[in-house]
C-alpha positions in Angstrom: -32.7 168.8 -131.1 -34.6 171.7 -133.0 -32.7 175.1 -132.2 -36.0 176.5 -131.2 -36.3 174.0 -128.4 -32.9 174.8 -126.8 -33.2 176.6 -123.5 -29.8 178.0 -122.6 -31.0 178.9 -119.2 -30.1 175.3 -118.4 -26.5 174.4 -117.2 -23.9 174.1 -120.1 -21.2 171.4 -119.2 -17.6 171.4 -120.3 -16.3 167.9 -120.6 -12.6 167.0 -121.2 -10.8 163.6 -121.4 -7.4 162.2 -121.9 -6.5 158.7 -122.9 -4.5 156.7 -120.5 -0.8 156.3 -121.7 -1.5 159.2 -124.1 -2.3 156.6 -127.0 -2.8 158.1 -130.3 -6.4 156.6 -130.9 -7.5 159.0 -133.5 -4.7 158.1 -136.0 -7.0 154.9 -136.2 -9.8 155.8 -138.6 -12.1 153.2 -137.1 -11.6 154.6 -133.3 -12.2 158.3 -134.6 -15.3 157.1 -136.6 -16.7 155.4 -133.5 -16.4 158.7 -131.4 -17.9 160.9 -134.2 -20.8 158.5 -135.0 -21.5 158.3 -131.3 -21.6 162.1 -130.8 -23.8 162.4 -134.1 -26.3 159.8 -132.7 -26.4 161.2 -129.3 -27.1 164.7 -130.9 -29.7 163.5 -133.5 -31.5 161.6 -130.9 -31.9 164.7 -128.4 -29.9 162.8 -125.8 -27.2 165.5 -126.0 -27.2 169.0 -127.0 -23.8 169.4 -128.7 -22.7 172.8 -129.5 -19.1 172.3 -130.3 -16.2 170.0 -129.8 -12.4 170.0 -130.4 -9.9 167.1 -131.0 -6.4 168.4 -130.1 -3.4 166.6 -131.2 -1.1 165.2 -128.6 1.8 167.2 -127.4 5.4 165.8 -127.9 6.0 166.0 -124.2 3.3 163.3 -123.3 1.3 164.6 -120.5 4.0 167.2 -119.0 2.3 170.1 -120.0 -0.9 169.0 -118.2 1.1 168.4 -115.0 2.6 171.9 -115.2 -0.8 173.4 -115.8 
């Protein structure tokens, strides 16, 4: 998407996801590449205006921190 075509008056969404069983998917390069390639494709084709993303490492406590949040 061309930056001059962005209309920030439209809603901006925050999306978060967790993998069932807290599997370490991104230690597998093929899994990580699939996610990055998909985000790149959606951004290049204008189907998604991607401003930022973050991949966070799993915590030692599994999902315990989420439960206390």
